[in-house]
Structures are given as C-alpha cells and as structure tokens.
C-alpha positions in Angstrom: -133.1 -130.9 -47.6 -135.7 -133.6 -48.5 -138.4 -133.1 -51.1 -141.0 -133.4 -48.3 -139.4 -130.5 -46.4 -139.3 -128.4 -49.6 -143.0 -129.2 -50.1 -143.8 -128.0 -46.6 -142.1 -124.7 -47.4 -144.0 -124.4 -50.7 -147.3 -124.9 -48.9 -146.2 -122.3 -46.3 -145.5 -119.8 -49.1 -149.1 -120.3 -50.4 -150.6 -119.8 -46.9 -148.3 -116.8 -46.2 -149.3 -115.0 -49.5 -153.0 -115.7 -48.8 -152.9 -114.6 -45.2 -150.7 -111.5 -45.6 -151.9 -110.6 -49.2 -148.4 -110.1 -50.4 -147.1 -110.6 -53.9 -144.2 -112.8 -55.1 -142.1 -109.6 -55.5 -142.8 -108.5 -51.9 -142.0 -111.8 -50.4 -138.9 -112.2 -52.5 -137.7 -108.8 -51.3 -138.1 -109.8 -47.7 -136.4 -113.1 -48.3 -133.6 -111.4 -50.4 -134.1 -113.8 -53.4 -135.1 -113.5 -57.1 -138.9 -113.3 -57.4 -138.7 -115.9 -60.2 -137.6 -118.4 -57.6 -140.9 -118.1 -55.8 -142.7 -119.0 -59.0 -140.5 -122.0 -59.4 -141.1 -123.1 -55.8 -144.9 -122.7 -56.2 -144.7 -124.7 -59.4 -142.9 -127.5 -57.5 -140.0 -127.3 -59.9 -137.7 -128.3 -57.0 -135.2 -130.4 -59.0 -135.6 -129.0 -62.5 -136.4 -125.3 -62.7 -133.9 -124.4 -65.5 -132.1 -126.9 -67.8 -132.1 -129.6 -65.1 -130.8 -127.3 -62.4 -132.3 -127.8 -58.9 -133.5 -124.8 -56.9 -130.7 -124.0 -54.4 -131.5 -125.0 -50.8 -130.6 -121.5 -49.7 -133.8 -120.3 -51.5 -136.0 -122.5 -49.3 -134.2 -121.6 -46.1 -134.4 -117.9 -47.0 -138.1 -118.1 -47.7 -138.7 -120.1 -44.5 -136.8 -117.5 -42.4 -138.6 -114.6 -44.1 -142.0 -116.1 -43.1 -140.8 -116.9 -39.6 -140.9 -120.6 -40.3 -137.3 -121.6 -41.0 -136.9 -122.8 -37.4 -139.1 -125.8 -38.2 -137.8 -127.2 -41.5 -136.4 -130.0 -39.3 -139.0 -131.9 -37.3 -137.7 -131.1 -33.8 -139.0 -132.4 -30.5 -141.0 -129.2 -30.1 -142.6 -129.7 -33.5 -143.6 -133.2 -32.7 -145.0 -132.3 -29.3 -147.1 -129.4 -30.7 -148.5 -131.6 -33.6 -149.4 -134.3 -31.1 -151.1 -132.0 -28.7 -153.1 -130.3 -31.4 -154.3 -133.7 -32.8 -155.3 -134.7 -29.3 -157.3 -131.6 -28.6 -159.0 -131.7 -32.0 -160.0 -135.3 -31.6 -161.4 -135.0 -28.1 -162.8 -131.4 -28.5 -160.8 -130.0 -25.6 -159.6 -126.6 -24.5 -155.8 -126.2 -24.1 -152.8 -124.0 -24.0 -149.5 -124.3 -25.9 -146.8 -122.1 -24.3 -143.3 -121.8 -25.7 -140.6 -119.2 -26.1 -140.3 -117.0 -29.2 -138.4 -118.9 -31.8 -139.6 -122.4 -30.6 -141.3 -123.1 -33.9 -145.0 -122.9 -32.8 -146.3 -121.1 -35.8 -144.8 -123.5 -38.4 -146.1 -126.5 -36.4 -149.6 -124.9 -36.4 -149.4 -124.3 -40.2 -148.3 -127.9 -40.8 -151.2 -129.1 -38.7 -153.6 -127.1 -40.8 -152.1 -128.6 -44.0 -152.6 -132.1 -42.5 -156.0 -131.5 -41.0 -157.6 -128.7 -43.0 -161.2 -129.6 -42.5 -162.6 -128.0 -39.4 -159.4 -126.3 -38.4 -159.5 -122.5 -38.0 -156.5 -120.3 -37.1 -156.6 -116.8 -35.8 -153.4 -114.8 -35.4 -154.0 -112.3 -32.6 -152.7 -108.7 -32.7 -152.4 -106.1 -30.0 -155.2 -104.1 -31.5 -157.6 -107.1 -31.7 -160.9 -106.1 -30.3 -163.6 -108.7 -29.3 -165.6 -107.5 -32.4 -162.5 -108.0 -34.6 -162.0 -111.5 -33.1 -165.5 -112.7 -34.0 -165.3 -111.0 -37.4 -162.1 -112.9 -38.3 -163.5 -116.2 -37.0 -166.8 -115.6 -38.9 -164.9 -114.9 -42.1 -163.0 -118.2 -41.7 -166.4 -119.9 -41.4 -167.8 -118.2 -44.5 -170.3 -116.1 -42.5 -171.5 -112.6 -43.6 -171.9 -109.4 -41.7 -174.3 -109.2 -38.8 -175.7 -106.2 -36.9 -174.1 -107.0 -33.6 -171.1 -108.9 -32.2 -173.5 -111.0 -30.2 -175.5 -112.1 -33.3 -172.3 -113.0 -35.2 -171.0 -115.0 -32.2 -174.3 -116.9 -32.0 -174.1 -117.7 -35.7 -170.4 -118.8 -35.3 -171.4 -121.2 -32.5 -174.3 -122.6 -34.6 -172.0 -123.1 -37.6 -169.3 -124.8 -35.5 -171.8 -127.1 -34.0 -172.4 -128.5 -37.5 -168.7 -129.2 -38.1 -167.1 -132.5 -37.2 -164.2 -132.1 -34.6 -163.7 -128.3 -35.2 -160.7 -126.6 -33.6 -160.0 -122.9 -33.1 -156.3 -122.1 -32.8 -155.5 -118.6 -31.5 -151.8 -118.0 -32.4 -149.8 -115.3 -30.7 -152.4 -115.3 -27.9 -150.1 -113.2 -25.7 -151.4 -110.2 -27.9 -155.0 -110.7 -26.9 -156.6 -107.9 -24.9 -158.3 -108.7 -21.7 -161.8 -108.3 -23.1 -161.1 -111.0 -25.8 -161.2 -113.7 -23.1 -164.8 -113.1 -22.4 -165.6 -113.9 -26.0 -163.4 -117.0 -25.9 -165.1 -118.1 -22.7 -168.6 -117.6 -24.2 -167.7 -119.7 -27.3 -166.1 -122.4 -25.1 -169.2 -122.6 -22.8 -171.6 -122.8 -25.8 -169.6 -125.5 -27.5 -168.0 -127.4 -24.6 -167.3 -131.0 -25.7 -168.1 -130.1 -29.4 -165.2 -127.7 -30.3 -161.5 -127.6 -29.4 -160.1 -124.2 -28.5 -156.3 -123.7 -28.3 -154.5 -120.6 -27.0 -150.9 -120.5 -28.3 -148.6 -118.0 -26.7 -145.1 -117.0 -25.9 -143.2 -115.1 -23.2 -144.5 -117.1 -20.2 -148.0 -116.9 -21.5 -149.5 -119.5 -19.2 -147.9 -118.1 -16.1 -149.1 -114.6 -17.0 -152.7 -116.0 -17.4 -152.5 -117.6 -14.0 -151.2 -114.4 -12.5 -154.1 -112.4 -14.0 -156.5 -115.0 -12.6 -155.1 -114.5 -9.1 -155.4 -110.7 -9.4 -158.9 -110.7 -10.9 -160.8 -113.1 -8.7 -163.3 -110.4 -7.7 -163.1 -108.2 -10.8 -164.9 -108.0 -14.1 -162.5 -110.1 -16.3 -162.9 -113.8 -16.5 -159.3 -115.0 -16.1 -160.1 -117.4 -13.2 -162.7 -119.1 -15.3 -160.3 -119.2 -18.3 -157.6 -120.8 -16.2 -160.1 -123.3 -14.8 -161.3 -124.3 -18.3 -157.9 -124.5 -19.9 -155.6 -125.8 -17.1 -156.0 -129.5 -17.8 -154.3 -129.4 -21.2 -151.2 -127.2 -21.0 -148.2 -128.0 -23.2 -144.9 -126.3 -22.3 -143.0 -126.6 -25.6 -139.5 -128.2 -25.1 -136.5 -126.0 -25.9 -133.9 -126.7 -28.5 -131.6 -129.6 -27.7 -128.3 -130.9 -29.2 -130.1 -133.5 -31.3 -132.2 -130.8 -32.9 -129.1 -128.7 -33.7 -127.4 -131.7 -35.3 -130.4 -132.4 -37.5 -130.5 -128.8 -38.7 -126.8 -128.6 -39.2 -126.8 -131.8 -41.2 -129.2 -130.2 -43.7 -126.5 -127.5 -44.3 -123.8 -130.1 -44.7 -122.3 -129.7 -41.2 -121.5 -133.0 -39.5 -118.5 -132.1 -37.4 -119.4 -132.6 -33.7 -117.4 -129.7 -32.5 -119.1 -127.3 -35.0 -122.5 -128.6 -34.0 -121.7 -128.2 -30.3 -120.5 -124.6 -31.0 -123.8 -123.8 -32.8 -125.7 -125.2 -29.9 -123.9 -123.0 -27.4 -124.1 -119.9 -29.6 -127.8 -120.1 -30.6 -130.5 -119.3 -27.9 -133.4 -120.7 -30.1 -134.2 -122.3 -33.4 -134.7 -119.0 -35.2 -131.2 -117.9 -34.2 -129.8 -121.3 -35.1 -131.1 -121.2 -38.7 -130.1 -117.5 -39.0 -126.5 -118.6 -38.2 -126.6 -121.6 -40.5 -128.0 -119.4 -43.4 -125.4 -116.8 -42.8 -122.6 -119.3 -42.9 -124.0 -120.8 -46.1 -124.2 -117.5 -47.8 -120.6 -116.7 -46.8 -119.5 -120.0 -48.2 -121.4 -119.4 -51.5 -119.8 -115.9 -51.7 -116.3 -117.3 -51.3 -117.0 -119.9 -54.1 -118.4 -117.3 -56.5 -115.4 -115.0 -55.8 -113.0 -117.8 -56.6 
C-alpha cells in the first residue's frame, strides 16, 4: 500500500470521527485493532511508529473496512468516474445524479473529493428519518448558520449564503433514504440557485430508475418527482461495476499476483466491499499461521 493511500485512510479517519462523533477506542473496537494504532495513524507515523517498525497494512485495511471505505483504497474505474463527474458538476454548477450499487465505492470517492476540493463542498448523508426540516438544519449547520424560527427562513438564508460562495456543491449521499417530502426542499434550493450551485444526489439500489418510476406515478399528484427528474436527468452517472483490472490492483496490494487466484477472487466477490473483506480475511489467516509457527 502506498504512502498516498495510507494518507487517504488517515484523512478518512479524521472525517469519520468528526461526522460520527466516535472516539479512537470506539472506532478501534469496530475495526478490531488496538486503539493505539489509530493514534499512530492520525500522527502519520506510517513507517516508524515504534522503534522503526511500520504500521501493518492490515491496520489500514481494517480501518477502511470499518468505515465502509475499504473498497476504494485502490483507485478503481468507479472511483475515477465519480471524481470526474463531481468535478464537472461543481465547475459548471449543474444538478446531477450518481447511481451505483451498494459496495461500489461511492462514499469514499465523495470523501476524497471533499479532501481535494474542501472549499464550497457540502455533504449531507441522508437517513430514513430525515425530515425536510432536518435536511435544511444539517445544511445550515455546514454553512455556519444559526437557528431560525421557520424552515422557510432557514432555507432562504441557506440560499443567500450559497449565492456568495464560488462554485458551491451540495452532495446528498445515500439519497435513496430521502423521504418524498425532501425533494420539494431540494427543488426549491435548485430553482433559487440554478446556475450558481451544483446539487448531486448519490444513491444506490437502482436509485435513478426508482426516481423515474415515482415521476411517472406522480404526474398529477402533490410530490415534485417529474420536476426533479426533469432537472437532474441531463447529468446521470451510472457507476461502473467491478472489473478484473480492479480486482488485480486490489489483490496486488495484498501481495497476490497469481492470475488464477485473481480470477477466482473476481468470480467470488460480487462487489468491492466483498472483495476487500475476502482479501482481509485471507491476510489475517496468513498472519495467524505465521504467529502460530
């Protein structure tokens, strides 16, 4: 694993702790590693954490998996396509959709994009209990805004604040969790800032197809799905799936170069997350055999 890839994971740890408000001990428990290792990772002591010893690569891969990011330690085709699309949308202030299967590496690519373009980039992770009020409260918090009497007032201040930012982009991750009423809020922000602010909906489980189906069912109803589809349809990225080249690149990081082994991993693993889970399991078993002599 390269120093650059280790740095990406260290940055991801910092973001994860801030977003989830978890301690080193809590994250270490989830990753099944010694909490002291997280301290060393955050201190960037990658190659010399104790008497010249390097932090084992299994620590980085375990952390990445625990955060749901291990699938993207390797810059896969999906990673590059997501990064490219986000950069395009941010530059041109466009609305778009990124649709990919669970385990395709969308979240890590988004977090990498935030690290590369932190100014004017705002990420919201949707949840099933996200009300429109909660949506604008989270976005307002990201913009440093205070508490307002009404959802409408807060949204107006959000729009005013974003209009002052150069090339802002709002990224809604796990958008498949949004309730129907959230889309009216998203539409209102889009309409107020069209051509000034990019808005990206990132979802899984046939997210774009489901949006289109809702638009067909709701043409004469209260929800605004036809309008959402109309505004976002020009910029839809369907994230490519895992290919043999991606599997080989990941396997090489774990010291696997045999073509037959790589082919077997490709056939066995339905997505990147499963692939890295298998690679980490194999690595732990190999380490256990060595320690047992």
